[in-house]
N, C-alpha and C positions, 0 to 999 in steps of 0.2 A: 719485072718491075725497075723503077728506081728508086732512091734514096733518098729520105728526106728528113731535113730537121724542121720544128717548129717547137718557137723561145715564146711564150706565154707570160702576163703578169697579170695576175689575180687581186682583188682586190685585197692589201694588208691586214682590213679593219674584219675581215670576215671568218668565220668561227670555220675550225677546225675539220669540221663534219661538212659544211659546206666546200669549203677546201678541194677535199677530196672529191665528193662528190663531182665539182667542176672535171676535176680531174679524171676521172671515171668518163667521164663524160665526153671529152676528147676521145682518151684511147676506146672507145667503142666506137664511135661517130669511124675512127680508122677502120678496125677487126670488122666491122659489119661491110664495109665499100670492098672486102678484099685483100684490106696490106695487113701488113704485120708491126708489131712494136719490137723492135730492138733495144731499145732504151729507155729507160724516163728516168730524167737526173730533176730532182727538186732542191732547188738553189736554197730555197727558203726567206723568207722577210731580208731585204734588201734596201737600202735609201736610192733613191730617185735622185737621177742629176738634175732633174727638172720637177716642179710641179704638175702633176698631171690632173685634173679636178681638182683643186684644193689638198691633193691628197701626196703626201712626203716620203710614203714604204710603199711598196710592192712586192709578194711574193710570188717567188721567178717557177718556172719551172722548164723544163728545157725535154722534148720527146724528138728521140731516133725512130722513125719507122722506114716501112718499102712499104709504095703502093700505088696506083693507077693515078693520072693526072685528076682526073676526077674527084680523088678523094682530098683535093686540093682546093678545088670549088667549094663544095660541101664542107671541111671547115670551115671556111673563110666567110660561109653564110652563118652557119651558127653560131659563130663563135661575136660577130656583129652584131646578134640579135638577141645574146646571152647577156643577161645582167651581171657583176660583178667578171667579166674579164676587160683589164682596160688598155691595152695593146697587146697585140701578137703580131710575130711574122714567121713566115715559112720559107723557105729557103730550099731548091734543092742540090743534095750532094753530087759531087763529080769523083767519080772511083777512080 
């Protein structure tokens, strides 16, 4: 399995329960597709460098995981169609 890192930004005005639910959704997608979560780091609310959809703050979350390449396609697809996500980036980590 390859190692990956995903960093995503959630809307800062979401309730804490919704933020946790979206985080669990991402983690669940990784584990359901045969991946293993290595670490989850909540950076919390941060000011954005530039406004996205008239919002100046976002809730940042970083997840390091190991998985097969198909996990990336599924994560990308689901995040794009789910409300609450502002931006995301998935990168492969070289060992």
